[in-house]
C-alpha positions in Angstrom: 33.8 44.8 -48.2 31.9 47.6 -46.5 28.8 45.3 -46.3 30.9 42.8 -44.4 32.1 45.4 -42.0 28.6 46.6 -41.4 27.4 43.0 -40.8 30.3 42.5 -38.3 29.5 45.8 -36.6 25.8 44.9 -36.3 26.7 41.4 -35.0 29.1 42.8 -32.4 26.6 45.5 -31.3 23.9 42.9 -30.9 26.2 40.6 -28.9 27.2 43.5 -26.7 23.5 44.5 -26.2 22.7 40.9 -25.3 25.5 40.8 -22.7 24.4 44.1 -21.2 20.7 43.0 -21.0 21.6 39.6 -19.5 24.0 41.3 -16.9 21.4 43.9 -15.9 18.6 41.4 -15.6 20.8 39.1 -13.5 22.1 42.0 -11.4 18.7 43.5 -10.7 16.7 40.3 -10.4 19.0 38.3 -8.1 17.9 37.0 -4.8 21.3 37.3 -3.1 23.4 40.4 -2.5 26.1 41.0 -5.1 29.7 40.6 -4.0 32.1 43.5 -3.7 29.8 46.5 -4.5 26.1 47.4 -4.2 23.6 46.8 -7.0 23.6 50.4 -8.0 27.4 50.5 -8.5 27.2 47.3 -10.6 24.4 48.8 -12.8 26.6 51.8 -13.4 29.6 49.6 -14.2 27.6 47.4 -16.6 26.2 50.4 -18.4 29.3 52.6 -18.6 32.1 50.1 -19.2 31.4 48.4 -22.6 31.8 44.6 -22.7 34.0 44.5 -19.6 31.2 45.7 -17.3 29.1 42.6 -18.1 32.1 40.3 -18.0 33.0 41.7 -14.6 29.5 41.3 -13.3 29.4 37.6 -14.2 33.0 36.9 -13.0 33.3 39.1 -9.9 30.0 40.7 -8.8 27.5 37.9 -9.1 26.6 36.2 -5.8 27.5 32.6 -5.7 24.6 30.3 -4.6 25.0 29.0 -1.1 26.6 25.6 -0.8 24.8 22.8 0.9 26.1 22.0 4.4 28.2 18.9 4.7 26.3 15.9 5.9 22.9 17.1 4.9 22.7 15.0 1.8 21.4 16.2 -1.5 18.8 19.0 -1.7 15.4 18.7 -3.1 13.7 21.1 -5.6 12.7 23.4 -2.8 16.3 23.7 -1.6 15.7 21.9 1.7 17.5 18.7 2.7 16.2 15.5 1.3 16.5 12.1 2.9 18.8 10.0 0.7 17.3 6.8 2.1 13.7 7.6 1.0 12.1 7.0 -2.4 13.5 9.0 -5.3 10.6 8.5 -7.7 6.9 7.4 -7.2 7.6 3.9 -8.6 10.3 3.5 -5.9 7.7 4.1 -3.1 6.0 0.8 -1.9 3.0 2.7 -0.6 2.4 4.3 -4.0 2.8 1.0 -5.8 0.3 -0.7 -3.3 -2.2 2.1 -3.9 -1.9 1.8 -7.7 -2.4 -2.0 -7.4 -5.4 -1.5 -5.2 -6.9 1.0 -7.7 -6.4 -1.3 -10.6 -8.1 -4.2 -8.8 -11.0 -2.0 -7.9 -11.4 -0.9 -11.5 -11.3 -4.5 -12.7 -14.1 -5.5 -10.2 -16.3 -2.7 -11.5 -16.1 -4.1 -15.1 
């Protein structure tokens, strides 16, 4: 019975430690300013208020990523607007396909 309690305590401690580390890393490594308070205050809250500090950070303090502006279409991997009418993948691009075809013909001529 005591072994089960010790295991439960160790599991809960490790879960709390993981939450604190994740919250601190997210708070200190974020690009955007936190909501409501400064980073220093969020660090104090995360460290001094067990469990609730990390939960509060992820629910209230974490900055939300900026939403794309309406009418700009989807965004590419760099975060900039992407033309929805253009090719999505290389095999959708006619110029790419022509170049591949040309290269294959050139290789066959060399053989």
